[in-house]
C-alpha positions in Angstrom: -5.0 16.8 -5.5 -2.2 18.2 -3.3 0.0 15.9 -1.2 2.0 17.8 1.4 4.9 16.5 3.4 2.8 16.3 6.6 0.3 14.1 4.7 2.9 11.4 4.0 4.3 11.7 7.5 0.8 11.0 8.8 0.6 7.8 6.7 3.9 6.6 8.0 2.8 7.4 11.6 5.9 9.5 12.3 6.3 12.0 15.1 8.9 14.6 15.9 12.1 13.2 17.4 12.5 14.3 20.9 16.2 14.1 20.9 18.3 15.5 18.1 20.9 12.7 18.5 18.3 9.9 18.2 18.6 8.1 14.9 15.3 8.0 12.8 13.5 4.7 12.5 14.1 2.7 9.4 10.8 2.3 7.4 9.6 -0.2 4.9 6.5 0.6 2.8 4.8 -1.8 0.5 2.0 -0.5 -1.7 -0.5 -2.8 -3.4 -2.4 -1.4 -6.4 -5.7 -2.8 -7.5 -5.8 -3.3 -11.3 -9.3 -4.9 -11.6 -12.1 -3.5 -13.7 -12.5 0.2 -13.8 -10.1 0.7 -10.8 -7.4 1.2 -13.4 -8.9 4.7 -13.8 -7.8 5.5 -10.2 -4.1 4.8 -10.9 -3.2 8.5 -11.2 -3.9 8.8 -7.5 -1.7 5.9 -6.6 1.0 7.4 -8.8 0.9 10.7 -6.9 1.1 9.0 -3.5 4.0 6.8 -4.7 5.9 9.8 -6.2 5.6 11.7 -2.9 6.8 8.6 -1.0 9.9 8.6 -3.2 10.6 12.2 -2.1 10.0 11.4 1.6 11.7 8.1 2.4 15.3 8.3 3.5 18.6 6.4 3.3 18.0 2.8 4.7 14.2 3.0 4.0 12.6 0.5 1.7 9.8 1.0 -0.8 8.1 -1.7 -2.8 5.2 -1.5 -5.3 3.1 -4.4 -6.6 -0.2 -4.9 -8.5 -3.1 -6.9 -7.2 -3.7 -9.3 -10.0 -5.5 -12.6 -10.6 -3.0 -14.5 -8.4 -1.0 -11.9 -6.5 1.2 -14.2 -4.4 4.0 -14.0 -7.0 7.1 -12.1 -7.9 5.7 -11.4 -11.3 3.3 -8.8 -9.8 6.2 -6.7 -8.3 6.5 -3.4 -10.2 9.5 -2.2 -8.2 11.4 -2.6 -5.0 14.3 -0.6 -3.5 16.2 0.1 -0.3 17.7 3.6 -0.6 21.4 3.9 -0.4 23.2 6.1 2.2 24.9 8.0 -0.6 22.6 10.8 -1.8 23.6 10.6 -5.5 23.0 6.8 -5.5 19.6 7.2 -3.7 18.6 9.9 -6.2 19.4 7.5 -9.1 17.4 4.7 -7.3 14.4 7.0 -7.0 14.5 8.1 -10.6 14.6 4.4 -11.7 11.7 3.5 -9.4 9.6 6.4 -10.7 10.3 5.3 -14.3 9.1 1.8 -13.5 6.0 3.3 -11.9 5.2 5.5 -14.9 5.7 2.7 -17.3 3.3 0.5 -15.3 0.6 3.2 -15.2 0.9 3.8 -18.9 0.5 0.1 -19.8 -1.8 -1.1 -17.1 -4.8 -3.2 -18.2 -7.7 -4.5 -16.1 -7.0 -7.9 -14.5 -9.6 -10.6 -14.7 -9.6 -11.4 -10.9 -8.5 -9.7 -7.7 -6.3 -11.6 -5.2 -6.0 -9.1 -2.4 -5.2 -11.8 0.2 -2.3 -13.1 -1.8 -1.0 -9.6 -2.3 -1.2 -8.8 1.4 0.5 -12.1 2.3 3.4 -11.4 -0.1 3.7 -7.8 1.2 3.8 -9.1 4.8 6.6 -11.6 4.0 8.6 -9.0 2.1 8.3 -6.4 4.9 9.4 -8.9 7.6 12.5 -9.7 5.6 13.5 -6.0 5.6 13.7 -6.0 9.4 12.7 -2.3 9.3 11.5 -0.8 12.6 8.3 0.5 11.0 6.4 -1.5 8.4 3.4 -0.3 6.4 1.2 -1.9 3.8 -0.8 0.6 1.7 -3.7 -1.2 -0.1 -5.1 0.9 -3.0 -8.3 -1.0 -3.7 -12.0 -1.2 -3.4 -11.3 -4.3 -1.3 -13.6 -6.6 -3.4 -11.8 -9.9 -3.7 -12.5 -12.0 -6.8 -10.5 -15.2 -6.9 -9.7 -17.6 -9.7 -11.8 -20.8 -9.3 -10.0 -23.2 -7.0 -7.8 -20.6 -5.2 -8.1 -20.7 -1.4 -7.4 -17.6 0.7 -9.2 -18.5 4.0 -6.2 -18.2 6.3 -4.8 -15.9 8.9 -2.3 -13.5 7.3 0.7 -12.9 9.7 0.7 -9.1 10.2 2.4 -8.6 13.6 4.1 -5.3 13.7 2.6 -4.1 10.4 0.3 -1.2 9.9 -2.3 -1.8 7.0 -3.8 1.3 5.5 -6.7 0.9 3.0 -6.6 3.8 0.6 -9.3 5.1 -1.8 -11.8 2.3 -1.0 -14.3 3.2 -3.8 -17.8 2.0 -3.7 -19.0 -0.5 -6.2 -22.2 0.0 -8.2 -23.9 -2.7 -6.1 -23.0 -0.8 -2.9 -25.3 2.0 -4.0 -28.2 -0.5 -3.9 -27.2 -2.1 -0.6 -24.5 -0.1 1.4 -24.2 -3.0 3.8 -22.0 -4.8 1.2 -19.5 -1.9 1.4 -19.5 -1.9 5.2 -19.2 -5.7 5.3 -16.0 -5.6 3.1 -14.4 -3.0 5.4 -15.4 -5.0 8.5 -14.1 -8.3 7.1 -10.7 -6.8 6.3 -10.5 -5.1 9.6 -11.1 -8.4 11.4 -8.5 -10.2 9.2 -5.8 -7.6 9.9 -6.4 -7.7 13.6 -6.5 -11.5 13.7 -3.1 -11.4 12.0 -1.8 -9.1 14.7 -1.7 -5.9 12.6 -3.1 -2.4 12.9 -5.8 -1.2 10.5 -6.9 2.2 9.1 -9.2 3.2 6.3 -8.6 6.5 4.4 -11.0 7.5 1.6 -10.7 11.3 1.4 -7.1 11.6 0.1 -7.4 15.4 0.1 -7.8 15.4 3.9 -5.6 12.4 4.6 -3.6 13.9 7.5 -6.8 14.8 9.4 -8.3 11.4 8.9 -5.2 9.5 10.0 -4.9 11.6 13.2 -8.6 11.3 14.1 
């Protein structure tokens, strides 16, 4: 799979700057990675997207990466977070360290027993708001099937004002082949939750044609 520069710019919703003197927007991207069940087999795709983000984000931009686990509203699920320094040599070192953390995570990742997507999105929202970046994006790399630990409550509105939520690689479950309505219902429910929280929503499944899908 090839990820070109235009592809990532499409994710971030960037356009050409009309005036050469205008400073670029600061961006903060938080990527949530599903580690439930067989979804760990999809981690190489998340790895490629994250690696290209490392090559695209600039000084002052922030990148964070976390896993979706049994109870994802916790710092323990953070894989890495960084705001890139204005000094090129320092930013390069930061990106190298972030990539190393990502590679170590992918190499050691094991399936989680449950999937707390709501907790992960809530933590991502709080993190992004604290960055005060002008453009805030949550990338959710998941099948969007939430499976909570008994007793955990996630029926609340997630504050997402000013945040773009992009669901990536929403794979179909085995049961979806029996009744596709389950798949469509998951997408519909998450779209409603994002809009209720004041955010923007996008689903992208065909990563090879991501730019075209995002601009459609």
